[in-house]
ZATORVO-880653 format. One record per residue: x, y, z of N, C-alpha, C in turn; residue number from 1; residue in three letters. Coordinates in Angstrom, 1 decimal, padded with zeros to 4 digits. Layout:
SITE    n.px    n.py    n.pz   ca.px   ca.py   ca.pz    c.px    c.py    c.pz  pos  code
SITE       X       Y       Z       X       Y       Z       X       Y       Z  NUM   ala
...
***
This chain:
SITE    n.px    n.py    n.pz   ca.px   ca.py   ca.pz    c.px    c.py    c.pz  pos  code
SITE   003.9  -134.8  -116.8   004.5  -134.6  -115.7   005.7  -133.6  -115.5    1   unk
SITE   005.8  -132.9  -114.1   006.8  -131.6  -113.9   008.1  -132.3  -113.6    2   unk
SITE   008.9  -131.4  -113.8   009.8  -132.1  -113.2   009.9  -131.6  -112.1    3   unk
SITE   011.3  -132.5  -111.2   011.1  -132.2  -109.4   013.0  -131.7  -109.2    4   unk
SITE   012.1  -130.4  -108.5   013.4  -130.0  -107.8   013.9  -130.2  -106.2    5   unk
SITE   014.8  -130.2  -105.9   015.2  -130.5  -104.6   016.0  -129.4  -104.1    6   unk
SITE   015.8  -128.8  -102.9   016.4  -127.4  -102.6   017.0  -128.0  -101.4    7   unk
SITE   017.9  -127.8  -101.1   018.6  -128.0  -099.9   019.5  -126.6  -099.2    8   unk
SITE   018.7  -125.9  -097.9   019.4  -125.0  -097.7   019.3  -125.6  -095.8    9   unk
SITE   020.0  -125.0  -095.3   019.8  -124.9  -093.5   019.0  -123.4  -093.1   10   unk
SITE   018.7  -122.7  -093.9   017.9  -121.8  -093.9   016.6  -121.7  -094.5   11   unk
SITE   015.5  -121.8  -093.6   014.1  -121.8  -093.7   013.8  -121.1  -094.7   12   unk
SITE   013.6  -119.9  -094.8   013.2  -119.1  -095.3   013.9  -118.9  -096.9   13   unk
SITE   015.1  -118.9  -097.0   015.7  -119.3  -098.7   015.0  -120.5  -099.1   14   unk
SITE   014.9  -121.9  -098.0   013.7  -123.0  -098.6   012.6  -122.5  -099.4   15   unk
SITE   012.1  -122.0  -098.3   010.4  -121.4  -098.4   010.9  -120.3  -099.7   16   unk
SITE   011.4  -119.5  -099.9   010.9  -118.8  -101.4   011.7  -119.1  -102.5   17   unk
SITE   012.7  -120.8  -102.2   013.5  -121.1  -104.0   012.1  -121.9  -103.8   18   unk
SITE   011.1  -122.8  -103.0   009.8  -124.0  -103.6   009.0  -123.0  -103.9   19   unk
SITE   008.8  -121.9  -103.4   007.6  -120.7  -103.9   007.8  -120.8  -105.5   20   unk
SITE   009.5  -120.0  -106.0   009.8  -119.7  -107.0   009.7  -120.5  -108.1   21   unk
SITE   009.9  -122.0  -107.5   010.3  -123.3  -108.3   008.5  -123.9  -108.6   22   unk
SITE   008.0  -123.4  -108.3   006.1  -124.0  -108.0   005.8  -122.7  -108.8   23   unk
SITE   006.0  -121.5  -108.3   005.0  -120.8  -109.2   005.6  -121.0  -111.0   24   unk
SITE   006.5  -121.6  -111.4   007.2  -121.8  -112.6   006.5  -123.4  -112.8   25   unk
SITE   005.8  -123.8  -112.4   005.5  -125.1  -112.6   006.1  -126.2  -112.5   26   unk
SITE   007.4  -126.7  -111.4   008.3  -127.3  -110.9   007.6  -128.0  -110.3   27   unk
SITE   007.9  -129.1  -109.8   007.9  -130.0  -108.1   008.8  -129.7  -107.4   28   unk
SITE   008.5  -129.9  -106.1   009.7  -129.4  -104.9   009.8  -130.7  -104.2   29   unk
SITE   010.8  -130.8  -103.3   010.8  -131.4  -102.3   012.1  -130.6  -101.8   30   unk
SITE   012.6  -131.1  -100.6   013.4  -130.1  -099.5   014.0  -130.6  -098.5   31   unk
SITE   015.2  -129.9  -097.9   015.9  -130.8  -096.8   016.8  -129.7  -096.4   32   unk
SITE   017.2  -129.9  -095.1   017.4  -128.7  -094.2   019.1  -129.5  -093.8   33   unk
SITE   019.6  -130.2  -094.3   021.1  -130.7  -093.7   021.3  -131.7  -094.7   34   unk
SITE   022.6  -132.4  -095.0   022.9  -133.0  -095.9   022.4  -134.8  -095.5   35   unk
SITE   022.6  -135.2  -094.4   021.9  -136.5  -093.9   020.5  -136.5  -094.3   36   unk
SITE   019.6  -135.4  -094.2   018.5  -135.9  -094.8   018.3  -135.5  -095.9   37   unk
SITE   018.9  -134.8  -096.6   018.9  -134.7  -097.8   019.3  -135.5  -098.9   38   unk
SITE   020.2  -136.8  -097.8   020.3  -138.2  -098.8   019.1  -138.9  -098.9   39   unk
SITE   018.7  -138.9  -097.5   017.8  -139.6  -097.2   016.1  -139.2  -098.6   40   unk
SITE   015.6  -137.9  -098.4   015.0  -137.3  -098.9   014.9  -137.1  -100.6   41   unk
SITE   015.7  -137.4  -100.8   016.7  -138.3  -102.8   016.5  -139.2  -103.1   42   unk
SITE   017.2  -140.1  -102.1   016.3  -141.1  -102.6   014.9  -141.6  -102.5   43   unk
SITE   014.5  -141.0  -101.7   013.1  -141.0  -101.6   012.4  -139.9  -102.5   44   unk
SITE   012.5  -139.2  -103.5   011.9  -138.4  -104.5   012.3  -138.2  -105.4   45   unk
SITE   013.4  -138.6  -105.9   014.3  -138.8  -107.2   014.1  -137.8  -107.7   46   unk
SITE   014.3  -136.5  -107.4   014.8  -135.2  -107.7   015.3  -135.0  -109.6   47   unk
SITE   015.0  -134.4  -110.1   015.5  -134.2  -111.7   016.6  -133.3  -111.6   48   unk
SITE   016.9  -132.3  -110.4   017.8  -131.1  -110.1   018.3  -131.0  -109.0   49   unk
SITE   018.7  -130.5  -108.4   019.4  -130.0  -106.8   020.1  -128.5  -106.7   50   unk
SITE   019.2  -127.8  -106.3   020.1  -126.7  -105.3   020.2  -126.7  -104.1   51   unk
SITE   021.7  -126.4  -104.0   022.6  -127.0  -102.9   023.3  -126.4  -101.6   52   unk
SITE   023.3  -125.4  -100.9   023.6  -124.6  -100.3   024.8  -125.4  -099.6   53   unk
SITE   026.1  -125.2  -099.5   027.6  -125.6  -098.8   027.8  -125.8  -097.8   54   unk
SITE   027.3  -124.8  -096.7   027.4  -124.7  -095.7   026.6  -124.9  -094.5   55   unk
SITE   026.6  -126.5  -094.2   024.8  -126.7  -093.4   025.5  -128.0  -092.2   56   unk
SITE   024.8  -127.7  -091.1   024.8  -129.0  -090.5   025.0  -130.3  -090.5   57   unk
SITE   025.5  -131.3  -089.7   025.3  -132.5  -089.5   026.3  -132.9  -091.2   58   unk
SITE   026.3  -132.7  -092.6   026.9  -132.8  -093.3   027.2  -131.6  -094.4   59   unk
SITE   028.5  -131.2  -094.6   028.9  -130.5  -095.8   028.0  -130.3  -097.3   60   unk
SITE   027.7  -129.8  -097.5   027.0  -129.9  -099.1   027.7  -130.6  -099.8   61   unk
SITE   029.0  -130.0  -100.6   029.9  -131.4  -101.1   030.2  -132.5  -100.7   62   unk
SITE   030.6  -132.8  -099.3   030.2  -134.1  -099.3   029.0  -134.8  -099.0   63   unk
SITE   028.0  -134.1  -099.0   026.6  -135.2  -099.7   026.6  -135.0  -100.7   64   unk
SITE   026.5  -134.2  -101.7   026.7  -134.4  -103.3   027.9  -135.7  -103.8   65   unk
SITE   029.0  -135.4  -103.3   030.0  -136.6  -103.3   028.7  -138.1  -103.3   66   unk
SITE   028.9  -138.1  -102.0   028.0  -139.8  -101.5   027.2  -139.7  -102.4   67   unk
SITE   025.8  -138.9  -102.9   024.9  -138.9  -103.2   024.9  -139.6  -104.8   68   unk
SITE   026.1  -138.9  -105.7   026.3  -138.8  -107.0   027.4  -140.3  -107.1   69   unk
SITE   027.9  -141.1  -105.7   028.3  -142.3  -106.0   027.4  -143.3  -106.2   70   unk
SITE   026.0  -143.0  -105.9   024.9  -144.0  -106.4   024.8  -143.8  -107.9   71   unk
SITE   024.8  -145.1  -108.7   024.5  -144.9  -110.1   023.3  -143.7  -110.7   72   unk
SITE   022.2  -144.6  -110.1   021.0  -143.6  -110.1   021.1  -142.0  -110.3   73   unk
SITE   022.6  -141.5  -109.5   021.9  -139.8  -109.6   023.8  -139.2  -109.8   74   unk
SITE   024.3  -140.3  -110.9   025.6  -140.1  -110.8   025.9  -139.0  -111.9   75   unk
SITE   024.6  -138.7  -112.8   024.2  -137.0  -113.4   023.6  -136.4  -113.1   76   unk
SITE   023.3  -136.1  -112.0   022.1  -135.3  -111.3   022.9  -134.1  -111.4   77   unk
SITE   022.6  -132.8  -112.0   022.1  -131.6  -111.8   022.7  -130.8  -110.7   78   unk
SITE   023.4  -130.7  -110.1   023.0  -129.7  -108.6   023.4  -127.9  -109.3   79   unk
SITE   022.9  -126.8  -108.7   023.0  -125.8  -108.6   023.8  -125.0  -107.3   80   unk
SITE   024.5  -124.6  -107.2   025.4  -124.4  -105.5   024.8  -123.2  -105.6   81   unk
SITE   024.4  -122.4  -104.5   023.5  -121.1  -104.4   024.1  -121.4  -102.6   82   unk
SITE   025.0  -120.4  -102.8   025.9  -120.3  -101.6   026.2  -118.4  -100.8   83   unk
SITE   026.3  -118.4  -099.8   027.1  -116.8  -099.5   028.3  -117.4  -098.6   84   unk
SITE   029.4  -118.4  -098.9   030.4  -118.8  -099.2   031.4  -118.1  -100.3   85   unk
SITE   032.5  -117.6  -100.4   033.4  -117.2  -101.2   034.4  -118.5  -101.9   86   unk
SITE   034.3  -118.7  -102.7   035.0  -119.7  -103.2   034.3  -120.9  -103.9   87   unk
SITE   033.0  -119.8  -103.8   031.8  -121.8  -104.3   031.6  -122.0  -105.6   88   unk
SITE   032.9  -121.3  -106.7   032.7  -122.1  -107.7   033.4  -123.4  -107.5   89   unk
SITE   034.0  -123.1  -106.9   035.5  -124.1  -106.4   035.0  -125.6  -105.9   90   unk
SITE   033.8  -125.4  -105.4   033.3  -126.5  -104.2   032.5  -127.9  -104.7   91   unk
SITE   032.1  -127.7  -106.1   031.6  -128.9  -106.6   031.6  -128.6  -108.4   92   unk
SITE   032.9  -129.0  -108.7   033.2  -128.7  -110.0   032.6  -129.1  -110.9   93   unk
SITE   031.1  -129.9  -110.8   030.4  -130.6  -111.4   029.3  -129.6  -111.8   94   unk
SITE   029.3  -128.8  -111.1   028.0  -127.7  -110.8   027.7  -127.4  -112.3   95   unk
SITE   026.2  -127.2  -112.5   025.4  -127.0  -113.7   026.1  -124.8  -113.4   96   unk
SITE   026.0  -124.7  -112.5   026.0  -122.8  -112.3   026.3  -122.7  -110.5   97   unk
SITE   026.8  -121.5  -110.1   027.5  -121.4  -108.9   026.7  -120.3  -108.3   98   unk
SITE   025.6  -119.6  -107.6   025.2  -118.5  -107.1   025.2  -118.2  -106.0   99   unk
SITE   025.9  -116.8  -106.2   025.9  -116.2  -104.3   024.9  -115.3  -104.4  100   unk
SITE   024.5  -115.8  -102.8   023.6  -115.2  -102.2   023.9  -113.6  -101.7  101   unk
SITE   023.0  -112.8  -102.1   021.8  -113.2  -102.0   021.0  -113.3  -104.0  102   unk
SITE   020.4  -114.0  -104.4   020.7  -114.2  -105.8   019.4  -113.2  -106.3  103   unk
SITE   019.1  -113.6  -107.7   018.6  -113.3  -108.4   017.5  -114.2  -109.0  104   unk
SITE   016.1  -114.7  -108.6   015.5  -115.8  -108.5   015.2  -115.7  -110.5  105   unk
SITE   014.8  -114.9  -111.4   015.1  -115.0  -112.5   016.8  -115.2  -113.2  106   unk
SITE   017.3  -115.2  -112.1   018.6  -115.7  -112.9   019.0  -117.5  -112.6  107   unk
SITE   018.2  -117.7  -111.6   018.1  -119.6  -110.6   016.9  -119.8  -111.4  108   unk
SITE   015.8  -119.9  -112.4   014.5  -120.0  -113.4   015.5  -120.3  -114.5  109   unk
SITE   016.0  -119.5  -115.1   016.5  -119.6  -116.4   017.7  -120.4  -116.6  110   unk
SITE   018.7  -121.0  -115.4   019.6  -121.9  -115.3   018.8  -122.8  -115.6  111   unk
SITE   017.6  -123.6  -114.7   016.8  -124.6  -114.3   016.3  -124.7  -115.9  112   unk
SITE   015.9  -124.0  -116.3   015.2  -124.3  -117.6   016.1  -124.6  -118.8  113   unk
SITE   017.4  -124.7  -118.6   018.2  -124.6  -119.4   019.0  -125.3  -119.0  114   unk
SITE   018.7  -126.4  -118.2   019.4  -127.6  -117.4   018.5  -128.7  -117.6  115   unk
SITE   017.2  -128.3  -117.1   016.0  -129.8  -117.1   014.9  -129.3  -117.3  116   unk
SITE   014.9  -128.0  -118.9   013.5  -127.8  -119.1   012.6  -126.9  -118.1  117   unk
SITE   010.9  -127.3  -119.1   010.4  -126.4  -118.2   009.4  -127.3  -117.7  118   unk
***
C-alpha cells in the first residue's frame, strides 16, 4: 500500500501541483485548504506525512499542527513546511524540512523519500 501525503495550502494551484507531483511518484494524497478543514481531513485520512503552508485562513498552519500532534495518533507525524513567509524555519521546530516558495519539486520528493520512503 502506498504512503499517503496530505497537502495543506490555501493556494489551490500549489495544492494541485504538489498532489500531481506526489501521485506521479506513487504516493496517495489528500488535501485541505485551511487548518480547520485540515484537522478533519487528517482524522479521516490518516496521512503518513503532511506538507503545510503557514499562512492560511481560519487557522494558521503552526496552530493546526500543534493541535493535531497533541493527539497520540499523530504525535510523531512528520511535516514539511512549504511557505512564502520569511523565518519559516522557526515556525514548527519539529518540521523535517522547511522549504521556501517557489520550491523545487525534486527537492520536495527527495525529502519525502528520506522521511517516509517510497
